[in-house]
N, C-alpha and C positions, 0 to 999 in steps of 0.2 A: 967665285963662291957659288953663284947660281949654276954655272955650268958643271962644276964638280959634283954638286948635289944631284943634278939631273943624270949625270953619267953613272953615279953610284946606284941610283934607283933603277936605272935601265938594266944594268948588269945584274942586280939582285933579282929582278923580275924574270928575266929571260933565262938566267942560270937556274932558278928554282923550278921554272916550268918547262925545263928542257927534258927530252927523252920521254919515257913511258908516262910519267906524271902529266906532261903536257898533252899527250894524245888522249889519255883517259878523261881529262877535264874537257877537252874538245868534244868528245862523244857524249858526255853528260849534258852538255849545253845544246846538243842537237834536238830539234822538235820532230817527233815521229807521229805521223797522222794514222789513225786507225781506220779500218774499213767500216765497221759498224759496232753497235753495242751488242754484246753477246747475251743470250738468255739460255736457261737450261734446255729448252726445246731445240734451239739451234745447235747446242753442243751435242744433244742426243742424235740429231740428224747427221752431224759430222761423224759421229761414232759408227752409225749404220753405214755410211758411205765408205768408211775405212775397213769394214769387216772383210776378212779374207775368205770366209766361208760363203761363197756366192751362191744364191739360190738359182736353180735352173728354171728358167721361165722364158716367155716370149713377150714382145712388145704388145701384141694383141691381148694377151691375158692380163697384163698389168694395166693397160689402158681401160679395158672393160671393168676391172675391179675398181680402178680409181674413179671412173665416172659414176659407178653405182654407189660407191661409198662417199662421194664428195659431199652430199647433203649432211651425212652423219658427222663428217669431219669439219663441218662449218665452212666448206669451200663453196662460194656462190658469187654471183655478180661478176665483177672484173677479174677476180682471182680465178674463177672457173673458166672464163674466156681465155685468160693467159695460159692456164693449164692445157686447154685444148690446143692452142697454138704451139706450145712447146712440145707436146706429144706428136703433133703433125711434123714438126721440124726434126725430131729425132729419127735416126736411121734404124731400121729393124736389125741390121747386123750388129749394131753397137750394144744390143741387149743380150748378146751372148755372154756366157760366164767369164770368158777371158778378156772381155772388153768393158769399157765404161760408157754408159748411155749419157753422154754430155751434150748439151745444147749451147751453142754460142750465139747469142743475139743481144744487142744492146737495149738498154731501157728506152732510148729514143725511138728505136724502130718498133718496139712493142707498143709504145705510146701512140705511134701513128696507126698501128693495126687496130687497137682497141678504142681509139679516139679519147684518150685520157691523158692527164698530165704525167710527167716523168715521176713526180712524187707519188701519185696514185699507183703507178706501176711498181715502184719500189716497195710500197706497203703491201701490195698484192703478192709480190714474190716473197717478201718476208713472211706473210701468212702461210704460203705454201711450204716454206722451209720449216716453220714451227709446227705445221700439221704433219710433219714426217714424210713429205712427198719428195722434196728436193733437198739438196745440200749445196752450199757455196763451194766452188773451187776457184779461188781468185788467183789471178796473175800478179806479178810484182807491181804492176801499174794499175791493176783493177780492170784492165781491158779484157774482154771476152773474145777468144779466138781459138781456132782448131787448125792444126797442121796434120795432114794425113799422109800416109805412105802411098806411093803410086805403084800400082800393080803392073805386071808385064804387059797387060792389054791396054794400059793407059787409064784404067778406072781407079777411082779413089779406094784405098784400102782401109785398114784399121787406123785409129787415131795414134799419131806419133807424139804429139804435144797438144794438149787441150785444156782450156780454162773457160769456165762458164758455170752453167747450172747443171748439176749432176742428179740424175734420176735413180741413183743407186739405192737410196733409202726406200723408195717405192718398190724397187725390185726385191729388196730383202723382206719387205712386209707384204708381199703379194698374197700369201695365204691369210694373213690377219685381215687384210683389206677385204678379201672375199667374204670372210665371216662377218665383218662389220656390215658389208652390203646386204648380206642375207638377213641379219638381225634387224637392220633398219627397214628392209622391205616388209618383214613380218610385223614390225611395229606399226608401220604405215597402214597395212591392211587391217590390223586390229583396231586402230583408231578410226579408220574409215567405216568399218562395220559398226563400231560403237556409236559413231556419229549418226549413221543411218538408223540404228536402233533407237537412239534418243529421240530423233525426229518422229519416227514411226509410232513409238509407244506414247509419246507426248500427245500426238494428235488422236490416237485411239482412246487414251484416257480422257481427253477433253470431250470426245464424242460420248463416252460412257457417262460422264457427269451431266451433260445436256440431256441425254435420254433418261437418266435416273431422276433428274429434277422434274422433267415433264411427266413422268409416271409415278412421282411421289415415292421413290425408293430411297432407302437410307444411304446416300452417297456422301454424307458428311465426312466419314473417315477417309474416303478417297480424295476429297478436296484438300483436307489437312495434310495428308501424306504427299500429295503432288506439290502443294505450296512449300512444304518443308524442303523437298528436294530442289526445287527451282531457286529457292533463296539461299542455298548452300553451294559454295564453290567446291565441286567434286571433280575428280578425274573422269574422263569420258567413260572408261570401262566401269567404274564404280557407279556412276550415274545411270548407265544402261541397266546394271543389275538391280538397282533400286527401283527404276521404272518398271522393270519386268515383274518384280514382286507386287508393285501397285497395280499393274495390269491384271495379274492373276487374281488379286483381291477384288478388282472391279468385275471380273467375269463371275466370280462366286456371288457377288451381291446382285448382279443383274440376272443371273440364271436361277436364283433361288426360287422365284415364283414358278418358273417353267418346270423345274425339277419336282416341286411339290405337286403340280398338276399331273405330271407324268407318273409320279408314284401313285396318285389316286387312280389314274386310268389303267395302269399296268399291274395293279395289285391283283393277285389271284386268290385273295381271301374269300371272295364271293363265289368261287368255283365249288365250294363244299356244299353239297345239297343235304339239308337237315331233314327235309320231308321224307317220310318213309315211302318206299315203292313196293307195292304188293303185286305179286305175280298171280294172275288168275288162271294161268294155264297149268295143267298138270305136268306138262313136259316142257323142257326148254327147247328153243329153236335149234335147228341143225347147225347154225353158224357158231354156236357157243361150244368150243372144243375143250376137251379135258387135257389141258396142258399145265395143270396145277402142280404136277410133280417136278416141273422144271423151274427152278428158282432163278431170279434175275441177278442175284448177288454171285458173280462168278468167283469171288474170293472164297466162298464157302461151299462150292460144289463138290460133290462126291463123284467117284468114277461112274456110279450108276446114273446120276443126273447129267453128267457130262455126255454120256452116250445118248440120252434123250435129247439134250440140247443140240448135239450134232445132227440128230435126225430131223429136228425142227428146222434147221437152217439149210437142209439139202433142197436142191431144186426138184420139186415133185412134178412129174409129168403124168397126168392121168390119175393114178392111184394116190391116196393120201397116206401119210405115215400113221402109225398106230396111235400116236399122241394126238392126232387130229380127228379121230372118230367121234361121232356125235355122242353126247352125254345126255342121259334121260333124267338126271337129277334136277330138282326144281332150282330156279334161279335164286341165289341167296339174297337175303334182305340187306339193304345198305347198312342198316343198323348193326349188322353182324361184323362190319368193318373188315372186309376181305383185304388182306395185305396186298400191296402193289406187286409183290413178288409172285402172288397167286393169280394175277390178272392174265387172262388168256388172250391170244391173238384174235380169237373169235369175237370176244367182247369189243376189242378195239375196232375190228372190222365192222361190227354192227353199229358202232357209234360214229363211224366216219364214212357214211355212204356218199355224202355230197363230195367229199374229197376224192373218193375213188372214181366218182362220175366225172368230176372236173378234170382229173389227171389221167383218165382212162386206165385205172388201175384195178387189179383184182387181188385183194389182200387175203391170202389163204394161209400163209405161214410167215414166220419171222424173216425168212429169206426174202420174200416178196417185199416186206416192209423195209428191210435193209437196203434193197436195190432202189427203192423209191425215195430214200432219204436225201440223196443228192439233188434230185429234182425239186423236192419239197423245200429244201434249204434255199435253193436258188429262187424259187417262187416267193418265199416269205422274206427274203433278204437276210437270212441268217447265214453268217459266214461259215465256211467249212471249219475254220479254226475254232469258232465258238461252239459248234456242234461236237467236234472232237474233244474239246475241253469238257463239255458236259458229259460225254461218255466216260471220261477219266474220273470226273468228280462223283458221278453216280454210276449206275449200270447202263450198258448200251441199250438194252431192251426198254428200260425205264425212260431213257432219253428219246428213243424212237416213239414211245407212247406219248410223251409230252409234245413232241414235234407233230404227231398226227392230230392230237386233240387241238393244238394251237391252230393248225391249218383248217380244221373243221369249224372251229368257232369263228375264224376269220371269214370263211365262206358263208356261214349262216348270217352273220351280222358284222359287216366290215367296220361299222362305227363303234363296235364294242371294244376294240383294241386300237389305241392310238399309236402305239409303238410296239411292233411285233417282236423286234429283237429284245426290247426291254422286258416284254411279257415272258418270252421264252427263258431269258436269264433269271427272271424272278421265280418262275416255276422250278427251275433247276436248283436255285438257291434254297427254296423252301423244301424241295424234295431231299436235298442233302442234309438238312436239319430235321427231317421227319415231320414237317408241318404241312406238306402238300399231299393230299389224298387223291391220287390219280384215279383210283377205283370209283370214287364218288363223282369225279368229273365225267368219267366214261358213262356211268349210269345216268347222270343228268343229260348227257347228249342223247343217249338211247331214249330216255323219256321224252325229250323234246322232239325227236324224230317220230315217235309213236303219236304224239299229240298232233303233229302236222299231218300225218296220214289219216287220222280220224276226222280232221277238219276237211 
């Protein structure tokens, strides 16, 4: 009974599982070990490695782009060290478009090179694959090896069979890696400059606060603004911009007293002489010339006045032009308010005797004055750009007159003008608005010269 039952069970079992059904059941019971757990980044690297449109490049170009972009890709420490070793082991010929840049080296050997554990090396390689630099090309057993063809001269040729770590993803991304490296370098430079600006401006603002407190200046807003920025977590670039604004505000606060004093010293409001000047001579001196027909406003000149102006600017040797002959009419009273356009070169020459003596000049016409303008600007510290701008804002002759009287006043009393450039610009600004009377300034200088001669 027992044997019969055993035989029946045995026949049923092996007859049922015979043929294809038995083989399928055997395969389903097999245990397949995987290489690793896949991630989207690993799959993306595998896709890049299998791309048939190979980018033409070289090992040198890819290696340079990789090392420059490594910080931006998060490759550092052991991963960077392993990347450097793998690049050194790859052959330059394998980076050709018709080959695969595969490197075959075990994790044990890499662990010896970098003095780390095999587990650390495995994680570093995984990070390189996920960064889109490498791709796995595994053999059936997981071992990494390369078999190469042998050339006729006995040297190793291209790879015939190779399994290991493939640099094809980096080769396909070489242009992208170069752009990443460039952007990262610019970002680092901007952060470095912002960091320097933050340190520099913070110290400068601190110095301003100390100076303001010592001199009882209103630096309260400066302190509040600096405290607000330092207590707020801001990006370096934004923090540098805020500190730049605070620094500018500090300069305005600290320079306010100096600007106020400069305005008081450089104001030309006192140049207007209100006291009447009476001429006791029946005739005017020979140095006062009749050039009143020539106007200073070149925008309103007529052909007739243009001819006279051109005569006035000619270099005269020996004889004087008709417009420079002596005039016997009495000197006008300042209260008659002679327009600046009627001011003659003779009046300016009479008012600037010390200037002509100091610079060895002889001002007989506007051409002489124009030639001396460059030396006068250099002596007074007035830039050529500022003088040309004055000639554009007002008339050139009027600007020459202001330059001459400024130099004369400086020579007579150096302490009267603290800022020559500011004084000149102030006179030009007032002349542009019609608030500066050059004729009265000239008569005042002539009067002062006459008083000195009497003493």
